[in-house]
C-alpha positions in Angstrom: -40.6 64.2 25.0 -39.7 60.7 26.0 -36.4 60.8 24.1 -35.3 63.9 26.1 -36.1 62.2 29.4 -34.1 59.1 28.5 -31.2 61.2 27.2 -31.2 63.2 30.5 -31.3 60.0 32.5 -28.2 58.7 30.5 -26.4 62.0 31.0 -27.1 62.0 34.8 -25.9 58.4 35.1 -22.7 59.3 33.2 -22.1 62.3 35.5 -22.5 60.0 38.5 -20.1 57.4 37.3 -17.4 59.8 36.0 -15.7 60.2 39.4 -15.6 56.5 39.9 -14.0 55.8 36.5 -11.5 58.6 36.7 -10.5 57.5 40.2 -9.4 54.1 39.1 -6.2 55.2 37.4 -4.1 55.4 40.6 -4.2 59.1 41.3 -6.3 60.2 38.4 -3.2 61.1 36.4 -2.4 59.3 33.2 1.3 60.5 33.4 3.5 58.3 35.6 4.6 60.1 38.7 8.3 60.2 39.5 9.5 57.5 41.9 12.2 57.5 44.5 14.1 54.4 45.7 12.7 52.9 48.9 13.7 49.8 50.9 13.8 48.5 54.4 13.5 45.6 56.8 10.7 44.0 58.7 11.2 42.4 62.1 8.8 40.7 64.4 9.7 40.6 68.1 13.3 41.5 67.1 13.7 38.8 64.4 13.8 39.3 60.6 10.6 38.2 58.8 11.0 36.3 55.6 8.3 36.1 53.0 6.1 39.0 54.2 4.2 41.2 51.8 4.9 45.0 52.4 2.4 47.4 50.8 2.8 51.2 50.9 -0.6 52.7 50.5 -1.0 56.4 49.7 -4.0 58.5 50.4 -3.7 59.6 46.7 -1.6 57.9 44.1 -0.4 54.4 43.3 0.3 51.7 45.9 3.8 50.3 46.1 4.9 46.9 47.2 7.7 44.7 48.2 8.5 41.2 49.5 10.9 40.4 52.3 13.8 38.1 51.7 15.3 35.6 54.2 16.8 38.5 56.2 13.6 40.6 56.3 14.9 43.0 53.7 12.5 44.4 51.0 12.8 46.7 48.1 9.7 48.7 47.0 8.3 48.8 43.4 5.3 50.6 41.9 3.6 49.1 38.9 6.7 47.0 38.2 9.0 50.0 38.4 11.6 50.3 41.2 10.7 52.9 43.9 7.6 54.6 45.4 5.9 57.9 44.7 7.1 60.8 46.8 4.8 61.3 49.8 3.3 59.8 52.9 2.0 56.2 53.1 0.3 53.9 55.5 2.1 50.6 55.5 0.5 47.2 55.6 2.6 44.1 56.4 1.2 40.6 56.2 2.4 37.0 56.0 0.4 33.8 55.7 1.4 30.6 57.4 3.0 28.0 55.2 0.6 25.4 54.0 -2.4 27.7 54.2 -5.2 26.5 52.0 -6.1 29.9 50.6 -4.4 32.4 48.4 -1.9 34.2 50.6 -1.9 38.0 50.7 1.7 38.0 49.2 0.2 36.7 45.9 -2.5 39.3 45.7 -2.1 42.4 43.6 -1.4 45.6 45.6 -4.7 47.1 44.5 -6.6 44.1 45.9 -4.7 44.4 49.3 -5.4 48.2 49.3 -9.1 47.7 48.7 -9.3 45.0 51.4 -7.4 47.2 53.9 -9.7 50.2 53.2 -12.7 48.0 53.8 -11.2 46.5 56.9 -11.4 43.0 55.4 -8.8 40.5 56.3 -8.5 37.0 54.8 -9.6 34.9 57.7 -9.1 31.6 55.8 -5.4 32.2 55.9 -3.6 31.9 59.2 -1.5 34.9 59.7 2.0 34.6 61.1 2.1 38.3 62.1 -0.3 40.3 64.3 -3.5 41.1 62.3 -3.4 44.8 63.1 -0.5 45.3 60.7 -2.4 43.7 57.8 -5.2 46.3 57.3 -5.1 50.0 56.5 -7.8 50.6 59.2 -5.7 49.2 62.0 -2.0 49.5 61.1 0.1 52.2 62.8 3.0 51.8 60.4 3.9 54.8 58.2 6.5 55.7 55.6 7.4 59.2 54.3 9.1 58.8 51.0 11.3 61.7 50.0 13.1 62.8 46.8 16.4 61.8 48.5 16.5 58.0 48.1 19.2 57.7 50.7 16.6 58.7 53.4 14.1 56.1 52.2 15.3 53.2 54.3 12.5 52.0 56.6 12.6 49.7 59.6 9.3 48.2 60.7 9.5 46.5 64.1 6.3 44.5 64.6 5.3 43.4 68.1 2.5 41.5 69.7 
């Protein structure tokens, strides 16, 4: 009798954890989704932003990321592959001040930034050079709609105070 109860308990625990484990694979699909080229520019108060982390965060699927160059231009990659999955994204842009004593968001993995953004957590130990509302999924109003036609996937994000 006791063996059946412990087996039932283990079975119930496995059933509860199954959605959590299957949800960790970036969309629940072990086959890589097709990617489309995506790029753009980030400006703050009309000026290009160098060294900013740009993260495209989908409701479902894999996050994509890029880093701005000296002219504010970025190219998006997903899991080390060029491009982003087709679909709609919320966009997070962040940049830490030079000389900050903490790990800047630009050095974090996209998955870490996505989890922090979903939880509304920002790294307060790092002084941000951009308005904080753009650095969390809960407060950003930036969006990107990536289409099959890569020529249409050129995004301009104009950040303001």
